[in-house]
C-alpha positions as CSV (number, residue, x, y, z in Angstrom):
1,X,-6.8,-29.0,19.2
2,X,-4.9,-29.9,16.1
3,X,-5.4,-27.9,12.7
4,X,-4.2,-29.2,9.7
5,X,-3.1,-26.7,7.1
6,X,-3.6,-27.8,3.5
7,X,-2.7,-25.9,0.4
8,X,-5.3,-26.1,-2.4
9,X,-4.5,-24.9,-5.7
10,X,-6.4,-23.7,-8.4
11,X,-5.6,-23.5,-12.4
12,X,-6.8,-20.2,-14.1
13,X,-6.0,-19.3,-17.7
14,X,-3.2,-17.3,-18.5
15,X,-5.5,-14.2,-19.8
16,X,-7.5,-14.1,-16.3
17,X,-4.0,-14.2,-14.5
18,X,-2.7,-11.4,-16.4
19,X,-5.9,-9.3,-16.0
20,X,-5.7,-9.9,-12.4
21,X,-2.1,-9.1,-12.0
22,X,-2.5,-5.7,-13.8
23,X,-5.7,-5.1,-11.8
24,X,-3.4,-5.6,-8.6
25,X,-1.0,-3.3,-9.9
26,X,-3.6,-0.7,-10.7
27,X,-5.3,-0.9,-7.5
28,X,-1.8,-0.6,-5.4
29,X,-1.1,2.6,-7.7
30,X,-4.3,4.2,-6.9
31,X,-3.9,3.6,-3.5
32,X,-0.3,5.5,-3.5
33,X,-1.7,8.3,-5.6
34,X,-4.5,8.7,-3.0
35,X,-1.9,8.6,-0.4
36,X,0.3,11.4,-2.1
37,X,-3.2,13.5,-2.6
38,X,-4.1,13.2,1.0
39,X,-0.5,14.3,2.0
40,X,-0.7,17.3,0.0
41,X,-4.2,18.4,1.0
42,X,-2.8,18.0,4.8
43,X,0.3,20.4,3.8
44,X,-2.1,23.0,2.1
45,X,-4.4,22.8,5.3
46,X,-1.3,23.3,7.5
47,X,-1.8,19.8,9.4
48,X,2.1,19.0,9.8
49,X,4.2,18.2,12.3
50,X,7.3,20.4,13.0
51,X,10.5,18.5,14.5
52,X,13.6,19.9,15.0
53,X,16.3,17.8,12.8
54,X,18.3,16.7,15.7
55,X,15.2,15.0,17.3
56,X,14.3,13.7,13.9
57,X,17.5,12.1,13.4
58,X,17.6,10.8,16.8
59,X,14.5,9.1,16.4
60,X,15.5,7.2,13.3
């Protein structure tokens, strides 16, 4: 079974492109902030994994 890969392109106005680009950056930033918030809540709740430094270094 052979599949043909085609590349379709579209043209969007510059204003819409800038808006989409800024929206993408904002969503990435919000996702990062949510991850930080979740990490802080886990620290407060004591949900941390304690590993000796030597074991940590060996795992890298």
